[in-house]
DRENZALO-43901 format. One record per residue (C-alpha): residue in one letter; x, y, z. Coordinates in nm, 4 decimals. Example, Ala and Ser with C-alpha at 12.3 -4.5 7.8 and 13.67 -1.06 7.14 Angstrom:
# DRENZALO-43901
<node "A" <1.2300 -0.4500 0.7800>>
<node "S" <1.3670 -0.1060 0.7140>>
//
This chain:
# DRENZALO-43901
<node "M" <0.0058 -0.0005 0.0031>>
<node "R" <0.1281 0.3504 -0.0976>>
<node "R" <0.1729 0.5834 0.1967>>
<node "T" <0.0502 0.9397 0.1661>>
<node "A" <0.2363 1.2305 0.3235>>
<node "L" <0.0688 1.4034 0.6045>>
<node "P" <-0.0279 1.7823 0.5700>>
<node "S" <0.1867 1.8603 0.8633>>
<node "E" <0.4981 1.7494 0.6877>>
<node "N" <0.4639 2.0225 0.4197>>
<node "G" <0.6331 2.3847 0.4505>>
<node "F" <0.9623 2.5274 0.5774>>
<node "T" <1.1543 2.4157 0.8719>>
<node "L" <1.2266 2.6598 1.1582>>
<node "T" <1.5877 2.6716 1.0429>>
<node "E" <1.4864 2.7627 0.6949>>
<node "L" <1.2666 3.0450 0.8316>>
<node "L" <1.5381 3.1804 1.0521>>
<node "V" <1.7787 3.1878 0.7619>>
<node "A" <1.5215 3.3638 0.5390>>
<node "L" <1.4582 3.6170 0.8166>>
<node "V" <1.8177 3.6931 0.8673>>
<node "I" <1.8803 3.7297 0.4875>>
<node "G" <1.5704 3.9505 0.4550>>
<node "T" <1.6897 4.1732 0.7383>>
<node "L" <2.0284 4.1999 0.5956>>
<node "L" <1.8857 4.2947 0.2523>>
<node "A" <1.6437 4.5518 0.4126>>
<node "T" <1.9276 4.7058 0.6179>>
<node "A" <2.1438 4.7229 0.3067>>
<node "V" <1.8776 4.8848 0.1092>>
<node "F" <1.7934 5.1262 0.3892>>
<node "T" <2.1588 5.2114 0.4394>>
<node "F" <2.2049 5.2664 0.0665>>
<node "F" <1.9078 5.5048 0.0437>>
<node "L" <2.0222 5.6792 0.3716>>
<node "N" <2.3684 5.7335 0.2413>>
<node "S" <2.2327 5.8306 -0.1028>>
<node "S" <2.0005 6.0752 0.0638>>
<node "Q" <2.2876 6.2167 0.2793>>
<node "I" <2.5117 6.2473 -0.0255>>
<node "I" <2.2403 6.4361 -0.2166>>
<node "T" <2.1743 6.6591 0.0765>>
<node "N" <2.5523 6.7365 0.1170>>
<node "Q" <2.5822 6.8060 -0.2460>>
<node "S" <2.2882 7.0262 -0.2491>>
<node "T" <2.4185 7.2125 0.0567>>
<node "T" <2.7621 7.2524 -0.0956>>
<node "S" <2.6205 7.3572 -0.4214>>
<node "D" <2.4013 7.6185 -0.2474>>
<node "M" <2.7141 7.7446 -0.0593>>
<node "F" <2.9070 7.7900 -0.3985>>
<node "Q" <2.6227 7.9670 -0.5555>>
<node "R" <2.5754 8.2118 -0.2689>>
<node "G" <2.9566 8.2712 -0.2572>>
<node "R" <2.9900 8.3326 -0.6310>>
<node "N" <2.6970 8.5851 -0.6341>>
<node "A" <2.8262 8.7675 -0.3271>>
<node "L" <3.1745 8.7907 -0.4688>>
<node "A" <3.0297 8.9213 -0.8055>>
<node "L" <2.8481 9.1965 -0.6229>>
<node "V" <3.1526 9.3036 -0.4259>>
<node "R" <3.3676 9.2889 -0.7502>>
<node "Q" <3.1162 9.5100 -0.9399>>
<node "A" <3.1235 9.7653 -0.6610>>
<node "V" <3.5045 9.7820 -0.6587>>
<node "E" <3.5180 9.8004 -1.0403>>
<node "S" <3.2794 10.0938 -1.0408>>
<node "A" <3.4391 10.2769 -0.7488>>
<node "G" <3.5704 10.6303 -0.8388>>
<node "F" <3.3534 10.6649 -1.1457>>
<node "G" <3.3039 11.0471 -1.1815>>
<node "L" <3.5369 11.1469 -0.8902>>
<node "P" <3.8440 11.3535 -0.9137>>
<node "Q" <4.2019 11.2330 -0.9147>>
<node "A" <4.3863 11.2056 -0.5977>>
<node "A" <4.6437 11.4517 -0.7169>>
<node "N" <4.3705 11.7235 -0.7422>>
<node "C" <4.2612 11.6858 -0.3839>>
<node "P" <4.5370 11.5360 -0.1799>>
<node "N" <4.3841 11.6515 0.1514>>
<node "G" <4.0428 11.5135 0.0880>>
<node "I" <3.7221 11.6811 -0.0125>>
<node "A" <3.5252 11.8900 0.2312>>
<node "A" <3.1584 11.8064 0.2077>>
<node "Y" <2.8409 11.8937 0.3925>>
<node "N" <2.5167 11.7300 0.4949>>
<node "A" <2.2472 11.9831 0.5920>>
<node "K" <2.0153 11.7160 0.7138>>
<node "Q" <2.2561 11.5981 0.9749>>
<node "S" <2.4411 11.9333 1.0092>>
<node "T" <2.7694 11.7465 0.9740>>
<node "T" <3.0868 11.7904 0.7627>>
<node "S" <3.3138 11.5228 0.6316>>
<node "P" <3.6628 11.5617 0.4738>>
<node "F" <3.6435 11.2200 0.2964>>
<node "S" <3.2880 11.1983 0.1706>>
<node "M" <3.4156 11.1399 -0.1714>>
<node "T" <3.6667 10.8520 -0.1012>>
<node "A" <3.6151 10.5929 -0.3715>>
<node "I" <3.7305 10.2907 -0.1686>>
<node "T" <3.7423 10.2664 0.2078>>
<node "A" <3.8005 9.9472 0.4029>>
<node "S" <3.8110 9.9193 0.7800>>
<node "V" <3.8184 9.6526 1.0476>>
<node "Q" <3.4782 9.5635 1.1665>>
<node "S" <3.4072 9.5971 1.5348>>
<node "G" <3.1007 9.6345 1.7691>>
<node "S" <2.7791 9.4372 1.7797>>
<node "A" <2.7350 9.3857 1.4042>>
<node "Y" <2.9992 9.1207 1.3789>>
<node "D" <3.3267 9.0979 1.5631>>
<node "P" <3.4996 8.7609 1.4971>>
<node "T" <3.8439 8.8494 1.6388>>
<node "A" <3.7819 8.6846 1.9682>>
<node "L" <3.6671 8.3617 1.8007>>
<node "S" <3.8555 8.3313 1.4781>>
<node "Q" <4.1641 8.5366 1.5700>>
<node "I" <4.1483 8.7534 1.2551>>
<node "D" <4.0366 9.0940 1.1645>>
<node "T" <3.7309 9.1001 0.9473>>
<node "Y" <3.6890 9.4026 0.7131>>
<node "S" <3.3933 9.6068 0.6020>>
<node "L" <3.4169 9.7778 0.2497>>
<node "M" <3.2618 10.0998 0.1208>>
<node "T" <3.2737 10.2169 -0.2356>>
<node "V" <3.1649 10.5455 -0.3863>>
<node "T" <3.0551 10.6049 -0.7446>>
<node "G" <3.0067 10.9511 -0.8844>>
<node "G" <2.7321 11.0881 -1.0896>>
<node "A" <2.9272 11.1991 -1.3997>>
<node "S" <3.1970 11.0429 -1.6127>>
<node "F" <3.3681 11.3887 -1.6641>>
<node "G" <3.4033 11.4466 -1.2873>>
<node "N" <3.7861 11.5066 -1.3236>>
<node "A" <3.7697 11.7682 -1.5926>>
<node "P" <3.7454 12.1264 -1.4791>>
<node "A" <3.4286 12.2787 -1.6310>>
<node "A" <3.5357 12.6445 -1.5572>>
<node "Q" <3.7667 12.8574 -1.3436>>
<node "I" <3.6507 13.0869 -1.0741>>
<node "S" <3.6878 13.4578 -1.1426>>
<node "S" <3.6008 13.5656 -0.7894>>
<node "I" <3.3694 13.5214 -0.5036>>
<node "P" <3.2296 13.8242 -0.3198>>
<node "S" <3.3204 13.6895 0.0316>>
<node "M" <3.3791 13.3607 0.2127>>
<node "S" <3.0329 13.3705 0.3394>>
<node "S" <2.8665 13.4570 0.0048>>
<node "Q" <2.6717 13.1994 -0.1754>>
<node "R" <2.7674 13.3385 -0.5300>>
<node "V" <3.0423 13.2239 -0.7347>>
<node "F" <3.1602 13.4127 -1.0523>>
<node "L" <3.3032 13.1895 -1.3282>>
<node "T" <3.4859 13.2205 -1.6573>>
<node "T" <3.2058 13.0235 -1.8228>>
<node "T" <2.8864 12.8440 -1.7353>>
<node "A" <2.8394 12.6627 -2.0696>>
<node "F" <2.8796 12.3213 -1.9146>>
<node "I" <2.7125 12.3772 -1.5901>>
<node "N" <2.3452 12.3109 -1.5060>>
<node "S" <2.1328 12.3948 -1.2078>>
<node "G" <2.1507 12.1085 -0.9614>>
<node "D" <2.4989 12.0009 -1.0502>>
<node "L" <2.7312 11.9013 -0.7583>>
<node "F" <3.0670 12.0785 -0.7888>>
<node "I" <3.4148 12.0881 -0.6311>>
<node "V" <3.6146 12.4066 -0.5991>>
<node "Q" <3.9723 12.2938 -0.6210>>
<node "I" <4.2217 12.5386 -0.4809>>
<node "P" <4.5539 12.4015 -0.5917>>
<node "G" <4.7708 12.2828 -0.3117>>
<node "Q" <4.5263 12.3992 -0.0396>>
<node "A" <4.1708 12.2567 -0.0329>>
<node "C" <3.8823 12.1065 -0.2172>>
<node "L" <3.5337 12.2212 -0.1199>>
<node "M" <3.2148 12.0532 -0.2480>>
<node "A" <2.8773 12.2321 -0.2957>>
<node "Q" <2.5668 12.2265 -0.5184>>
<node "A" <2.4623 12.4741 -0.7832>>
<node "T" <2.1145 12.5623 -0.7062>>
<node "N" <2.0634 12.8005 -0.9963>>
<node "L" <2.2692 13.0023 -1.2542>>
<node "L" <2.3154 13.3823 -1.1912>>
<node "P" <2.0573 13.5898 -1.3893>>
<node "N" <2.1819 13.7769 -1.6964>>
<node "G" <2.3459 14.1071 -1.6157>>
<node "N" <2.4812 13.9846 -1.2861>>
<node "G" <2.7968 13.8198 -1.4401>>
<node "L" <2.8673 13.4631 -1.5307>>
<node "G" <2.8222 13.2458 -1.2153>>
<node "I" <2.6136 13.0184 -1.0065>>
<node "V" <2.4372 13.0305 -0.6757>>
<node "H" <2.4758 12.7570 -0.4015>>
<node "N" <2.1943 12.8503 -0.1679>>
<node "S" <2.1713 12.6481 0.1557>>
<node "G" <1.7989 12.6750 0.1645>>
<node "L" <1.7662 12.4804 -0.1657>>
<node "S" <2.0159 12.2004 -0.1121>>
<node "N" <2.1276 11.9531 0.1502>>
<node "Y" <2.4852 11.9897 0.0351>>
<node "N" <2.5270 12.3670 0.1120>>
<node "P" <2.5919 12.5072 0.4660>>
<node "S" <2.4394 12.8366 0.5503>>
<node "G" <2.7703 13.0073 0.5950>>
<node "G" <2.8940 12.9292 0.2449>>
<node "F" <3.2513 12.8297 0.1906>>
<node "Q" <3.3350 12.9854 0.5295>>
<node "T" <3.1569 12.7094 0.7149>>
<node "L" <3.3401 12.4263 0.5158>>
<node "A" <3.6784 12.5996 0.5373>>
<node "N" <3.6532 12.6593 0.9101>>
<node "S" <3.5271 12.3114 0.9893>>
<node "I" <3.7704 12.1171 0.7697>>
<node "Y" <4.0648 12.3367 0.7042>>
<node "P" <4.0761 12.5784 1.0033>>
<node "S" <4.4624 12.6065 0.9904>>
<node "L" <4.4685 12.7204 0.6307>>
<node "G" <4.2993 13.0515 0.7063>>
<node "L" <4.1434 13.0680 0.3553>>
<node "T" <4.0276 13.4030 0.2203>>
<node "S" <3.8165 13.4928 -0.0880>>
<node "T" <4.1273 13.5864 -0.2797>>
<node "A" <4.2505 13.2267 -0.2707>>
<node "F" <3.9482 13.1374 -0.4862>>
<node "A" <4.0616 13.3444 -0.7918>>
<node "G" <4.1710 13.1093 -1.0593>>
<node "A" <4.0611 12.7998 -0.8757>>
<node "N" <3.9201 12.5123 -1.0849>>
<node "L" <3.5479 12.4230 -1.0716>>
<node "I" <3.5003 12.0503 -1.1215>>
<node "D" <3.1538 11.9576 -1.2226>>
<node "L" <3.0208 11.6300 -1.0856>>
<node "G" <2.6843 11.6301 -1.2495>>
<node "S" <2.3325 11.6353 -1.1136>>
<node "K" <2.2887 11.2677 -1.0216>>
<node "N" <2.3276 11.1473 -0.6671>>
<node "F" <2.6269 10.9459 -0.5703>>
<node "T" <2.5865 10.5756 -0.4961>>
<node "I" <2.7691 10.4599 -0.1788>>
<node "N" <2.7761 10.0833 -0.1207>>
<node "Q" <2.8838 9.9519 0.2263>>
<node "F" <2.9476 9.5786 0.2747>>
<node "T" <2.9478 9.4397 0.6264>>
<node "I" <2.9029 9.1040 0.7977>>
<node "G" <2.6468 9.0745 1.0659>>
<node "D" <2.5384 8.7627 1.2902>>
<node "N" <2.2592 8.9092 1.4985>>
<node "G" <2.4598 8.8893 1.8193>>
<node "G" <2.5898 8.5294 1.7429>>
<node "T" <2.2503 8.3671 1.7252>>
<node "A" <2.2177 8.3549 1.3475>>
<node "T" <2.4348 8.2445 1.0608>>
<node "P" <2.6782 8.5271 0.9695>>
<node "T" <2.5383 8.7099 0.6626>>
<node "L" <2.6866 8.9559 0.4210>>
<node "Y" <2.4829 9.2789 0.4157>>
<node "L" <2.4806 9.5598 0.1655>>
<node "T" <2.3811 9.9086 0.2900>>
<node "Q" <2.3286 10.1397 -0.0154>>
<node "Y" <2.3041 10.5117 -0.0026>>
<node "T" <2.1751 10.7007 -0.3040>>
<node "A" <2.2812 11.0368 -0.1781>>
<node "N" <2.6015 11.1669 0.0008>>
<node "Q" <2.5817 11.0594 0.3683>>
<node "G" <2.2097 10.9958 0.3427>>
<node "T" <2.0086 10.7203 0.5127>>
<node "G" <2.0849 10.3862 0.3541>>
<node "T" <1.8799 10.0751 0.2893>>
<node "R" <2.0260 9.7642 0.4476>>
<node "Q" <1.9642 9.4246 0.2759>>
<node "A" <2.1001 9.0658 0.3183>>
<node "L" <2.3114 8.9532 0.0179>>
<node "A" <2.4336 8.6089 0.1264>>
<node "R" <2.4165 8.3888 0.4309>>
<node "G" <2.7109 8.1966 0.5521>>
<node "V" <2.9749 8.4667 0.4679>>
<node "V" <3.1976 8.4463 0.7765>>
<node "D" <3.5030 8.6475 0.6793>>
<node "L" <3.5981 8.9136 0.4342>>
<node "Q" <3.9610 9.0125 0.3695>>
<node "L" <4.0856 9.2889 0.1589>>
<node "E" <4.4243 9.3949 0.0393>>
<node "Y" <4.5233 9.7101 -0.1663>>
<node "G" <4.7607 9.6749 -0.4590>>
<node "L" <4.9517 9.9971 -0.4610>>
<node "G" <5.1637 10.1437 -0.7353>>
<node "S" <5.2167 10.4147 -0.9940>>
<node "N" <5.2078 10.4246 -1.3707>>
<node "G" <4.9872 10.1147 -1.3716>>
<node "A" <5.2396 9.8784 -1.2027>>
<node "I" <5.1624 9.7292 -0.8646>>
<node "T" <5.4662 9.7401 -0.6375>>
<node "Q" <5.3185 9.6287 -0.3037>>
<node "W" <5.0224 9.4795 -0.1350>>
<node "V" <4.9041 9.6149 0.1958>>
<node "L" <4.6188 9.5523 0.4365>>
<node "P" <4.3735 9.8352 0.4665>>
<node "K" <4.4583 9.8936 0.8334>>
<node "N" <4.8279 9.9451 0.7292>>
<node "Y" <4.7466 10.1838 0.4421>>
<node "T" <4.8567 10.5473 0.4454>>
<node "A" <4.7020 10.7751 0.1789>>
<node "S" <4.9521 10.8829 -0.0800>>
<node "V" <4.9217 11.0815 -0.3949>>
<node "T" <5.2103 10.8960 -0.5632>>
<node "Q" <5.0968 10.5505 -0.4593>>
<node "Q" <4.7436 10.4842 -0.5993>>
<node "I" <4.5163 10.1965 -0.5375>>
<node "L" <4.5546 9.9970 -0.8651>>
<node "A" <4.3764 9.6791 -0.7602>>
<node "V" <4.1908 9.5259 -0.4720>>
<node "R" <4.2461 9.1559 -0.3618>>
<node "I" <3.9235 9.0070 -0.2134>>
<node "A" <3.9132 8.6926 -0.0093>>
<node "M" <3.5674 8.5787 0.1140>>
<node "L" <3.5223 8.2754 0.3351>>
<node "V" <3.1762 8.1197 0.2942>>
<node "R" <3.0250 7.8256 0.5025>>
<node "S" <2.7248 7.6115 0.4485>>
<node "T" <2.3961 7.6968 0.6332>>
<node "R" <2.3146 7.3309 0.7031>>
<node "Y" <2.4843 7.1270 0.9837>>
<node "M" <2.6786 6.8314 0.8430>>
<node "P" <2.7589 6.5973 1.1314>>
<node "N" <2.9641 6.3523 0.9281>>
<node "E" <3.1801 6.6306 0.7719>>
<node "T" <3.4709 6.7927 0.9576>>
<node "S" <3.6241 7.1140 0.8245>>
<node "P" <3.9841 7.2103 0.8411>>
<node "A" <4.0869 7.3687 1.1756>>
<node "S" <4.1834 7.6921 1.0018>>
<node "F" <4.2088 7.8610 0.6597>>
<node "A" <4.5079 8.0525 0.5239>>
<node "M" <4.3996 8.3986 0.4233>>
<node "P" <4.5831 8.6357 0.1726>>
<node "A" <4.8530 8.8483 0.3440>>
<node "P" <5.1318 9.0794 0.2230>>
<node "T" <5.4682 8.9328 0.1502>>
<node "G" <5.6389 8.8084 0.4643>>
<node "Q" <5.3257 8.7949 0.6646>>
<node "T" <5.0685 8.5234 0.7443>>
<node "Q" <4.7190 8.5358 0.8737>>
<node "S" <4.4582 8.2611 0.9052>>
<node "Y" <4.0890 8.2215 0.9991>>
<node "S" <4.0515 7.9755 1.2916>>
<node "V" <3.7168 7.7812 1.2779>>
<node "P" <3.5367 7.8351 1.6147>>
<node "Q" <3.4677 7.5107 1.7999>>
<node "N" <3.2922 7.6774 2.0921>>
<node "N" <3.0387 7.9543 2.0873>>
<node "G" <3.0599 7.9765 1.7058>>
<node "P" <2.8098 8.2238 1.5656>>
<node "G" <2.5003 8.0501 1.4338>>
<node "C" <2.6577 7.7015 1.4570>>
<node "L" <2.4785 7.4020 1.6114>>
<node "Q" <2.6167 7.3425 1.9689>>
<node "G" <2.8560 7.6198 1.8914>>
<node "D" <3.0930 7.3960 1.6872>>
<node "C" <3.1393 7.5403 1.3469>>
<node "R" <3.3691 7.2620 1.2190>>
<node "H" <3.0754 7.0435 1.1082>>
<node "Y" <2.9986 7.2689 0.8152>>
<node "A" <3.1336 7.2962 0.4609>>
<node "Y" <3.3680 7.5880 0.3770>>
<node "H" <3.5098 7.7506 0.0725>>
<node "L" <3.7397 8.0431 0.0238>>
<node "F" <3.6449 8.2601 -0.2679>>
<node "E" <3.9345 8.4816 -0.3982>>
<node "S" <3.9631 8.7393 -0.6735>>
<node "V" <4.1870 9.0293 -0.7754>>
<node "V" <3.9970 9.3220 -0.9148>>
<node "P" <4.1741 9.5833 -1.1173>>
<node "V" <4.0521 9.9324 -1.0390>>
<node "R" <3.9339 10.0576 -1.3699>>
<node "N" <3.9000 10.4273 -1.2684>>
<node "N" <4.1729 10.6755 -1.1793>>
<node "I" <4.0367 10.6924 -0.8281>>
<node "W" <4.0713 10.9205 -0.5281>>
<node "S" <4.3045 10.7143 -0.3054>>
<node "G" <4.2139 10.8597 0.0299>>
<node "P" <4.2080 10.6529 0.3525>>
//
């Protein structure tokens, strides 16, 4: 008789089930690990790509400001002691309102990385004029009635319009800026009026106010104005770009900000340009006749008529905005420095601004660098 197998004898054994379970678990773990690693790689690539994009855009904006600096401004040789300007809204004077490029070490509550990164971070200000012919004298002054008068008599007014900003350049002594509010009527002689009631750039005391405030030791008199050049700067406002880094008291990711003024010493509009910019370094390439002879840090720069700023070296350190626990950045980054000097940015590992748990090393970093030739024959004041 043929024996039939019992139903209970069909199926997998316990050993087979355990083996299948182990294999399935291993496969599931491998698949999960693959997708987790792939997701992390994609996230890191996206974070790094975003960092590069923000850095390139920020560097392009700073480059553009440096390239445009000095457009429409007089040469350094014309005004070696600066330009005396006035702001009626604030009732203040400034001898360097027309400086094309100014860089200074940041300090205060905006962003002060010195204590953490052991390096001075710079802010940058550039000034662009309102006329391409800002260096060419439009006329010479015949005379002024007195230092407090608001009338200026000229050899010609053919190229001057009401509303133009102008500089009176007294050779070897002073440069005073004002605004032509209107031309003198016919029969009163060729000339212009710079009435303080019609302009924010003219003090009520005329040139006397500027001369006494900025150049008190010169003792300027009205006779010094005879034969002085009148440099017409046009009627458009000046554009002042100020780049600074802020971190909101250390609680937010350091961000590059642009404050733009559309009038001389007016109230500017501040806007965020790029998050993750943690350091901005600058160097001036100085020289004469178009040849750079030395590179200096802005804090070591002394204004010179013979040594002009021919180029600006920009170094911008940018970090990712996303915490990357499996990544570890270098402990420091070598920053550009003059020959024979070294300086580096140390990545904070405690109390780092805007960093998770204060450790900034678990972020991606990249140093963007560029040398920008200064296209304009700029005023090279401090």
